[in-house]
N, C-alpha and C positions, 0 to 999 in steps of 0.2 A: 616499876611495872615489869612484868615478865614478858620476855620476847622469845617466841618460838621460831626457830629457823629450821627449815626443811629444804634439802637440796633435791633436785631432780635425780641426781645420781643415787642418793639414798633411797628414794622411792623405787627406782629401777633395780637397785640391789636387793631391796625387799622382794620384788617380783622374782628375781633370780633365786633367792633363798627359798621362797615358797615352792617354786618348781623343783628345786633340789629335794625338798622334803617329800613332795608327791612322788618323784622318781624313786627315791629310796624306799618308800612304802610299797610301791609297785614291784620293785625288784625283790624285796624281802618276801612279798606275797607269792611271787613266781617261784621262789626257792621252796617255800612251804608247800605250795600246790604240787611241785615237782617230786615231793617226797612220796607221793602215791597214797594208797589207802592205809592209814595209820591205825593200828590197834592200840587203844588206850588202856587195855588191860582190865576192862570191866567184864565181870562174869554175866551180868544182866544186860540183855540186848536193849532194854528200855533206857538204861543209863548211857549206853554207847550211842543210841540215837539222840538222846538229849544233848550230849557233847557235840555231836555232829551238827545239831540245830544251832547251838551256840556259835560254833565255828562259822556256820553259814551266815548267821546274823552279823558276826564280826566282819566277814568278807564283804557283805552288802554295805556295812558302814564304812569299811575301808575304801571301797570303790566310790562311794558317795563323797567321802572326804577328799580323795585324790582328784576327783572331778572339780570339786569346789576350790581346792588349792591351785589347780591349774588355771581355773577361771580367774581367781584373785591375782595370780601371777601376771596373767595377760592384762588385767585391768590396772595393776600397779605400774606396769611398763608404759601403758598408754597414759596413765595419770602423770607420770614423770614428764612426758612431753607437754601435756596440758599445763602442768605447774610452771614450766619455763615460760610458756606463752602468757599465762595469767600474771606471773611475777613481772614480766617485761611491761605489760599493759599498765599494771598498778604503778610501777616505777615511773613510767612516762606521765601518768596523770597526777602524781603527788607533787605539790608545789615545794619549792625550796624552804619556805617558811614552815611547812608541815614537817619536813625532814629535820629542821632545827628544833622542833618541838614548841615553837612560839604560837602556833595555831592548832593545838591538839584537837582532834575531832573534826577538822575541816579538810576537805579535799579540794 
């Protein structure tokens, strides 16, 4: 039988890593926006406007992604604490016979 073990620390670390990714994306975007009005070298203004729309769509997607990553980070941190509470409750309710495997499937 496969046993999956997850620690509260690992869940919290996942939250930290998600927030690091969101922060990195935000910092890189700030650097790009700070570059000012960039000329992409197109002769045709229609092509230049199309590129600007693509960048605008990308920026919208980036903002949405960063918000979702930050939210997931917050949820992962609070899940870590809930995991510890739940694990403790399950441990208290499991009988010694169940832990030895003699009454598998019974609590």
